[in-house]
N, C-alpha and C positions, 0 to 999 in steps of 0.2 A: 510446385511452389511451397516454399517454406512458411509455416505459421509464424506470425508475430508472437514472440514471447513476452508476456506481460506480468509485471509484479503488481500486486494489489497492495495499496498501502491505505489504512484509515488512521483518523486522527480524532481525538476529542479535546475539548477545551478544559474539562475538569474531570476528576476521578469519579463524580456522580453520573457521568455518562458511560462508563466502562460496561455496565451490565448488558446493554442491548445495542446501543449505537454502533459499535465497531462491526458487530455481526450483521447488522442491517446494511451498514456501508459496504461490507465485504460482499454480501449477497448480490447488492445493486451492481457493484463492479463486476462480479463474475457474469451476471446477466448481460451487461454491457459488452464485455469480452466475447461471450459466446455468440451474440448478435453480430459482431464484428468478424467472427471466425478466428479469433485470437486464442492462444493457448495460455492459461494462467499457470505459470511455472514457479512463482514464489508468493507465498502468503505466510512468511514467518510470523509466529506469534510475538516475537520481539518487535517486529515492524508494526503489527496490526494494532498494538496497544500504546501508540504514541500519544501522550497527553501533552499538547503543545500550546495550552492557552496562555500561559505566562512565561514560556521558555523563548529565550533568544535562539536564533539559529544554531549558534555554536554549541548550545546546550541540548541539542536534539540528536542524539546518537542514532536513533532509528531512521531519521531523515538521511543522516550521512551514510549508513549502511545501504540504504535504498540507492542513493547516488553512486556508491562504490560498485554495487551490482551492475548498475546501468553502464557505468564507464568501463567496467571490466568485460563488458558484452555478455553478461549472463542473462540480461533481459534486454528487450527492445524498447520497451516503454514502461512507464510507472503510472497506474491508474489509480485515481482516488475519487472519492465521492464527497 
């Protein structure tokens, strides 16, 4: 049986949350994926550090990159916390 390939994506609302929040979110997502038996295949730093509190969807390149990876079949799901 093929494992589910997961991309972990974190986000924060402000630059003040960048110190620990993304790492804590990523850790929680990894624990979730491990419990499900999924393989985390993508956790790019460019995606991990998405500050989205005031951005419109079209102004979130990291979000669009995650969707591109999913659409291209590089990952089976996107996991966020």
